[in-house]
C-alpha positions, 0 to 999 in steps of 0.5 A: 688399205689392206695389210697386204697392200701396206706391206707392198708399199713398205717394201717398195719404199725400201727398195726405192730408197736403196736403189735411187738417188732422189729426186729421180725419174720414175716410170709409172706403168698402168693398164686400164680398160680402153675408156677415154675417161679413165685415161684422162684421169691418169693424164690429169693426175700428172698435169703440171708435173712435166710428165711424158705420157705414152698410151698403147692400146691392146690388140683387141682394143679392150685395154690401154697401157699408160706409161708415165715418165716423170721426175719424183722428189722421193719414194713417199711421193711415188707411193702417194701417186700409186695410192691416188691412182688406185682410186681409178676403177679397173686400173692395174699398176705394174 
């Protein structure tokens, strides 16, 4: 992980710690190329977590947005999930 990414996660943890009471609902938003395999990778990563997952394809059909609303136990768990998701090729975290 590069320094810029590490700094981002440090700021995110601080913000999440200061703005939420944990455990808390958290909304993850991702954009991936419209490839069923990539969408299933995201869905699988949230299996057995009670997540509500919604997908919306772009007008051109080239990309799919994936929203995942899930109960997370603390800011570290949120960051760990973002790091896990970053392994999916082509994913953009919002």
